[in-house]
C-alpha positions as CSV (number, residue, x, y, z in Angstrom):
1,M,5.4,-4.2,13.2
2,T,1.9,-2.8,13.6
3,L,1.2,0.7,15.0
4,R,-2.2,0.9,16.5
5,V,-3.7,4.2,17.8
6,E,-7.0,3.9,19.7
7,N,-9.2,6.8,20.9
8,L,-6.2,9.1,21.4
9,A,-6.9,12.4,23.1
10,F,-4.6,15.3,24.0
11,S,-5.0,19.0,24.9
12,F,-2.5,21.7,25.8
13,P,-3.0,23.2,29.3
14,Q,-2.6,26.7,27.9
15,G,-4.9,26.0,25.0
16,G,-4.0,25.3,21.4
17,R,-5.0,22.5,19.1
18,S,-6.4,19.5,20.9
19,L,-6.9,16.0,19.6
20,A,-9.9,13.8,20.3
21,D,-11.0,10.3,19.3
22,I,-8.0,9.6,16.9
23,S,-7.9,5.9,15.9
24,F,-6.1,4.2,13.0
25,T,-3.6,1.4,12.3
26,L,-0.4,1.2,10.3
27,E,1.0,-2.1,9.0
28,R,4.3,-3.0,7.4
29,G,4.2,-2.2,3.7
30,E,1.8,0.7,4.2
31,V,2.1,4.4,3.6
32,T,-0.4,6.4,5.6
33,C,-0.6,10.0,4.6
34,I,-2.0,12.5,7.1
35,L,-3.7,15.4,5.4
36,G,-5.4,18.5,6.8
37,P,-5.3,22.3,6.9
38,N,-2.8,24.3,9.1
39,G,-3.8,23.9,12.7
40,A,-5.6,20.6,12.2
41,G,-3.3,18.9,14.7
42,K,-1.0,16.9,12.4
43,T,2.3,17.9,14.1
44,T,0.7,17.5,17.6
45,L,-0.4,14.0,16.7
46,I,3.2,13.1,15.6
47,R,4.6,14.5,18.8
48,C,2.1,12.3,20.7
49,L,3.1,9.2,18.8
50,L,6.8,9.9,19.4
51,G,6.3,10.4,23.1
52,G,7.1,14.1,23.1
53,L,3.7,14.9,24.4
54,A,1.9,12.7,27.0
55,I,-1.6,11.7,25.7
56,H,-4.5,12.2,28.1
57,S,-6.4,9.1,27.1
58,G,-6.4,6.3,24.6
59,S,-3.5,4.2,23.6
60,V,-0.5,3.9,21.2
61,T,0.8,0.4,20.8
62,F,3.4,-1.3,18.7
63,D,2.8,-5.0,18.1
64,G,0.4,-4.9,21.0
65,M,2.9,-3.4,23.4
66,S,2.2,0.1,24.8
67,A,4.6,2.8,23.6
68,R,4.8,3.9,27.3
69,E,6.5,0.6,28.1
70,F,9.5,1.2,25.9
71,G,12.7,2.9,27.1
72,P,14.1,5.6,24.7
73,R,16.6,3.2,23.1
74,Q,14.0,0.4,22.7
75,F,11.6,2.9,21.1
76,A,14.3,4.3,18.8
77,A,15.2,0.7,17.6
78,R,11.6,0.3,16.4
79,V,10.5,3.8,15.4
80,A,12.5,6.4,13.4
81,H,11.5,10.0,13.0
82,V,12.3,12.2,10.0
83,P,11.7,15.8,10.9
84,Q,11.0,18.6,8.4
85,T,14.5,20.0,9.0
86,T,17.3,20.3,11.5
87,H,20.4,22.4,12.0
88,S,23.9,21.4,12.9
89,V,25.9,24.0,14.7
90,F,29.0,21.8,15.3
91,G,30.1,21.4,11.7
92,H,29.0,17.7,11.5
93,L,29.7,15.9,8.3
94,V,26.9,14.2,6.5
95,R,28.4,10.8,7.5
96,D,28.3,11.9,11.2
97,I,24.6,12.8,11.0
98,V,23.7,9.4,9.6
99,L,25.9,7.6,12.1
100,M,23.8,9.2,14.9
101,G,21.0,6.9,13.8
102,R,23.0,4.0,15.2
103,S,22.9,5.4,18.8
104,A,19.8,3.4,19.6
105,H,22.0,0.2,19.2
106,L,25.0,1.4,21.1
107,G,25.8,1.6,24.8
108,M,26.1,5.0,26.5
109,L,29.9,5.2,26.1
110,Q,30.2,2.9,23.1
111,S,31.6,4.2,19.8
112,P,30.2,3.1,16.4
113,G,32.0,0.0,15.1
114,A,32.7,-1.4,11.7
115,Q,29.1,-2.7,11.3
116,D,27.6,0.6,12.3
117,H,29.7,2.4,9.7
118,Q,28.7,-0.2,7.1
119,I,25.0,0.3,7.9
120,A,25.5,4.1,7.7
121,N,27.2,3.8,4.3
122,A,24.4,1.6,3.0
123,S,21.8,4.1,4.2
124,L,23.6,6.9,2.4
125,E,23.8,4.8,-0.8
126,R,20.1,3.8,-0.5
127,V,19.0,7.5,-0.6
128,G,21.6,8.3,-3.3
129,I,23.9,10.7,-1.4
130,S,27.0,8.7,-0.8
131,H,29.0,11.4,-2.7
132,L,28.1,13.9,0.1
133,A,29.4,11.8,3.0
134,E,32.4,14.0,3.7
135,R,30.5,17.3,3.2
136,Q,29.4,19.4,6.1
137,F,25.7,19.0,6.8
138,A,25.3,22.8,7.0
139,S,26.8,23.3,3.5
140,I,24.4,21.1,1.5
141,S,21.1,22.0,0.0
142,G,17.7,21.7,1.6
143,G,16.8,18.7,-0.5
144,E,20.1,17.0,0.3
145,R,19.6,17.7,4.0
146,Q,16.2,16.0,3.9
147,L,17.8,12.9,2.2
148,C,20.5,12.9,4.9
149,L,17.8,12.9,7.7
150,L,16.1,10.1,5.9
151,A,19.4,8.1,5.7
152,R,19.8,8.7,9.4
153,A,16.4,7.2,10.1
154,L,17.2,4.2,7.9
155,A,20.5,3.7,9.9
156,Q,18.3,3.2,13.0
157,S,17.2,-0.1,11.5
158,A,13.7,0.7,12.7
159,T,10.7,-0.7,10.9
160,V,8.4,2.3,11.4
161,L,9.2,5.6,9.8
162,I,7.3,8.7,11.0
163,M,7.9,11.6,8.6
164,D,6.8,15.2,9.2
165,E,6.2,16.8,5.8
166,P,9.3,15.1,4.2
167,A,8.9,17.0,0.9
168,A,8.2,20.5,2.4
169,S,10.0,23.4,0.8
170,L,11.7,21.0,-1.8
171,D,11.8,21.6,-5.5
172,F,9.8,19.4,-7.8
173,S,12.8,17.1,-8.6
174,N,13.6,16.5,-4.9
175,Q,10.0,16.0,-4.1
176,I,9.8,13.2,-6.7
177,R,13.1,11.8,-5.4
178,I,11.8,11.6,-1.8
179,L,8.5,10.1,-2.8
180,D,10.3,7.4,-5.0
181,I,12.3,6.4,-1.9
182,V,9.2,6.3,0.3
183,A,7.4,4.0,-2.1
184,S,10.5,1.8,-2.4
185,L,10.8,1.6,1.4
186,A,7.2,0.6,1.7
187,R,7.6,-2.2,-0.9
188,N,10.5,-3.4,1.2
189,G,8.4,-3.8,4.4
190,Y,8.7,-0.4,6.2
191,A,5.5,1.0,7.8
192,I,5.5,4.7,6.9
193,L,3.4,7.5,8.4
194,M,3.8,10.9,6.8
195,T,2.2,14.3,7.1
196,T,1.9,16.3,3.9
197,H,0.3,19.5,2.6
198,H,0.1,17.9,-0.8
199,P,-2.8,15.6,-1.6
200,D,-1.0,14.7,-4.8
201,H,1.7,13.0,-2.7
202,A,-1.0,10.8,-1.1
203,L,-2.3,10.0,-4.5
204,L,1.2,9.0,-5.7
205,V,2.5,6.9,-2.7
206,G,-0.3,6.6,-0.1
207,T,-2.0,3.3,0.6
208,K,-4.2,5.0,3.2
209,V,-5.2,8.6,4.0
210,L,-6.1,10.0,7.4
211,G,-7.8,13.4,7.1
212,L,-7.5,15.6,10.2
213,R,-9.6,18.7,10.8
214,E,-9.9,20.6,14.1
215,G,-8.1,17.8,16.0
216,R,-10.5,15.0,14.9
217,V,-10.5,12.4,12.2
218,F,-12.4,13.9,9.2
219,G,-12.1,10.8,7.2
220,I,-9.9,7.7,6.7
221,G,-9.6,5.3,3.8
222,S,-7.7,4.5,0.6
223,P,-6.6,7.5,-1.5
224,R,-8.7,6.4,-4.5
225,K,-11.9,6.1,-2.6
226,L,-11.4,9.0,-0.1
227,L,-9.7,11.7,-2.1
228,T,-12.6,13.1,-4.1
229,S,-13.2,16.7,-5.0
230,D,-16.0,17.0,-2.4
231,F,-13.9,15.5,0.4
232,L,-10.9,17.7,-0.2
233,S,-13.0,20.8,-0.7
234,D,-14.7,20.1,2.7
235,L,-11.4,19.2,4.4
236,Y,-9.6,22.4,3.4
237,G,-12.6,24.7,3.2
238,A,-11.6,25.7,-0.4
239,P,-12.7,24.4,-3.8
240,V,-10.6,21.6,-5.1
241,R,-10.9,19.3,-8.2
242,I,-9.6,15.9,-8.7
243,L,-8.6,15.3,-12.4
244,E,-8.1,11.8,-13.8
245,E,-6.3,10.7,-16.9
246,A,-7.2,7.9,-19.2
247,D,-4.5,5.7,-17.6
248,G,-5.9,6.2,-14.2
249,A,-3.4,8.8,-13.0
250,R,-5.1,11.4,-10.7
251,A,-4.1,14.9,-9.7
252,C,-5.4,17.5,-7.2
253,V,-6.0,21.0,-8.7
254,P,-7.2,24.0,-6.7
255,V,-10.0,26.1,-8.1
256,L,-9.3,29.8,-8.2
257,S,-12.5,31.9,-7.9
258,N,-11.2,34.8,-10.0
259,A,-9.9,32.5,-12.7
260,S,-13.3,30.7,-12.8
261,Q,-15.1,34.0,-13.2
262,E,-12.8,35.1,-16.0
263,S,-13.2,31.9,-17.9
264,Q,-17.0,32.2,-17.7
265,Q,-16.8,35.8,-19.0
266,H,-14.6,34.7,-22.0
267,A,-16.8,31.7,-22.7
C-alpha cells in the first residue's frame, strides 16, 4: 500500500490554518513523522487525509486510486486512524472498543463472529493489554487507553496507520512502549504516518520526516540528514541542539537562554 499526496491545498472558509503545496509519499515499512510548531497545520493535514475535510486541490491516492473513490468501509479497510484520545460514555469494555475496529469488515446489521473476536484478541495481545480486556475503557489510564485505540486500529486489518500524536501526555515508560510498537509494526509491513511534538520520537522510529510550518512543507527527508540543530531551530523558531553519542544515538535538546547566560557567567 502506497499513500501519495500531491500538491494538496486546503483552507477554511472562516479563516484558520490553510495548507498549500503539500506533497509526499508513504510506503509500507516506513514511519513518516510530521513535525512542526502549534498551528502549523498537522491536524488539519490528517483530517484532509482521512476525508474529514475536503481538499480544494491536489490529490490523495492509495495504490494509485483516489481516496475520493473509496466508500467509508472500503477506506476503513485500508486506513486506520489512532486519535490522541477518545471518550466512552456508554461503559464500553476495552474488548468492545477493539472489536469496533472490525466494523469495516461487517455488514450493517452483522455482529462480530468468532474470527472477529480472534482478531480483536490478537490485537490486544500485540499491544500488551490482554489483561485489560474486561475492564471498562473509562477506568483505565491514559497510556492504556492509547494502547487500546492502537489495538482497535490493528483490528481493522488496515495496512496504513495514521496516528495523531500517539504519545501525547503519556509518561516516559508509555511513550517508549508506544514507540516500540510503532517500530515493530513498520518492520512487519505497516505504513505509518504520525504527528508528534517530540523530534526525539522521529529520531528513534522515523524513516522520514515531514516538517510543516505555516501550512507548507518546511523540509522533508530522512531524520539523520534533515534533523539538524539549524533545521529544528528554524522550524520551531527557538534554539535547539542535536547531541550525538559515540554509538550514533542522537537526541534533541532545547537551549534555554537564561541557562546559557548563567553558564557563561560561571565559566
